[in-house]
C-alpha positions in Angstrom: 7.9 69.6 -75.6 7.0 69.2 -79.3 5.9 65.6 -78.7 3.5 66.7 -75.9 2.1 69.4 -78.1 1.6 66.9 -81.0 -0.3 64.5 -78.7 -2.5 67.3 -77.3 -3.2 68.5 -80.9 -4.2 65.0 -82.0 -6.5 64.6 -79.1 -8.0 68.0 -79.7 -8.6 67.4 -83.4 -10.1 64.0 -82.6 -12.5 65.3 -80.0 -13.4 68.3 -82.0 -14.1 66.2 -85.0 -16.3 63.9 -83.0 -18.3 66.9 -81.7 -18.8 68.2 -85.3 -19.9 64.8 -86.6 -22.4 64.4 -83.7 -23.8 67.9 -84.3 -22.9 69.2 -80.8 -24.0 72.8 -80.2 -20.5 73.7 -78.8 -18.5 72.2 -81.6 -17.6 75.6 -83.0 -16.4 76.7 -79.6 -14.2 73.7 -79.3 -12.7 74.2 -82.7 -12.0 77.9 -81.8 -10.2 76.9 -78.6 -8.1 74.4 -80.6 -7.1 77.0 -83.2 -6.4 79.5 -80.5 -4.1 77.0 -78.7 -2.2 76.2 -81.9 -1.7 79.9 -82.7 -0.6 80.6 -79.2 1.9 77.7 -79.4 3.4 78.8 -82.7 3.6 82.4 -81.5 5.5 81.3 -78.4 7.9 79.2 -80.6 8.6 82.2 -82.8 9.2 84.4 -79.8 11.5 81.8 -78.2 13.5 81.2 -81.4 13.9 85.0 -81.8 15.1 85.4 -78.3 17.6 82.5 -78.6 19.1 83.9 -81.8 19.2 87.4 -80.2 21.4 86.2 -77.3 23.6 84.2 -79.7 22.4 80.8 -78.7 21.9 77.8 -81.0 19.1 75.3 -81.0 21.1 72.1 -81.4 22.1 71.7 -77.8 25.3 70.0 -78.9 28.8 71.1 -78.5 30.4 73.2 -81.3 34.1 73.7 -82.1 
């Protein structure tokens, strides 16, 4: 899932940068959506990590002795 987010982030930064360079009138809106998406993603990750630790899970996914 992290890889998918990284790819979407790269595409968003690239297209947002193109709009800013071209002077597009909706460039600020595109950047706002990109920042909002990043904040939403990190908020979800923090919530998920908190829930995993609250129920005693681990993030590795491997077996422990």
